[in-house]
C-alpha positions as CSV (number, residue, x, y, z in Angstrom):
1,X,15.6,-141.1,-10.0
2,X,16.8,-143.8,-12.5
3,X,20.3,-143.2,-13.8
4,X,20.1,-145.5,-16.8
5,X,21.5,-144.2,-20.0
6,X,19.2,-144.7,-23.0
7,X,20.8,-145.3,-26.4
8,X,18.7,-142.5,-28.0
9,X,20.4,-140.2,-30.5
10,X,19.2,-137.0,-32.1
11,X,17.6,-138.8,-35.0
12,X,15.6,-141.0,-32.6
13,X,14.5,-137.9,-30.7
14,X,13.4,-136.2,-33.9
15,X,11.4,-139.3,-34.9
16,X,9.7,-139.4,-31.5
17,X,8.9,-135.7,-31.7
18,X,7.4,-136.3,-35.2
19,X,5.1,-139.0,-33.9
20,X,4.0,-136.9,-30.9
21,X,3.1,-134.1,-33.3
22,X,1.2,-136.5,-35.6
23,X,-0.6,-137.9,-32.6
24,X,-1.4,-134.3,-31.4
25,X,-2.8,-133.5,-34.9
26,X,-4.9,-136.6,-34.8
27,X,-6.4,-135.9,-31.4
28,X,-6.7,-132.1,-31.5
29,X,-6.7,-131.4,-35.2
30,X,-9.5,-133.7,-36.1
31,X,-7.4,-135.9,-38.3
32,X,-9.0,-139.3,-39.2
33,X,-7.3,-142.6,-38.3
34,X,-6.2,-143.3,-41.9
35,X,-4.4,-139.9,-42.0
36,X,-2.6,-140.9,-38.8
37,X,-1.6,-144.3,-40.2
38,X,-0.5,-143.0,-43.6
39,X,1.5,-140.1,-42.1
40,X,3.1,-142.4,-39.5
41,X,4.1,-144.9,-42.2
42,X,5.7,-142.2,-44.3
43,X,7.6,-140.7,-41.4
44,X,8.8,-144.2,-40.4
45,X,9.8,-145.0,-44.0
46,X,11.8,-141.8,-44.3
47,X,13.5,-142.5,-41.0
48,X,14.6,-146.0,-42.0
49,X,15.6,-144.9,-45.5
50,X,17.8,-142.2,-43.9
51,X,19.7,-144.8,-41.9
52,X,20.4,-147.1,-44.8
53,X,23.9,-147.4,-46.2
54,X,24.6,-146.2,-49.7
55,X,25.4,-149.0,-52.1
56,X,28.6,-148.3,-54.0
57,X,28.3,-148.6,-57.7
58,X,30.0,-151.4,-59.6
59,X,32.3,-150.2,-62.3
């Protein structure tokens, strides 16, 4: 239908899958809203920490 390439890599797909699982647990697993928010923040923080460059040590 639409032949537009999306710049989504495997890490982005894993992040999206994680958020879908968290949303599913919130809706079907009787999680509260604060568990959803905290878990989403932790997953987002881990994702962005994994994409950071390592700082070279000064010697």
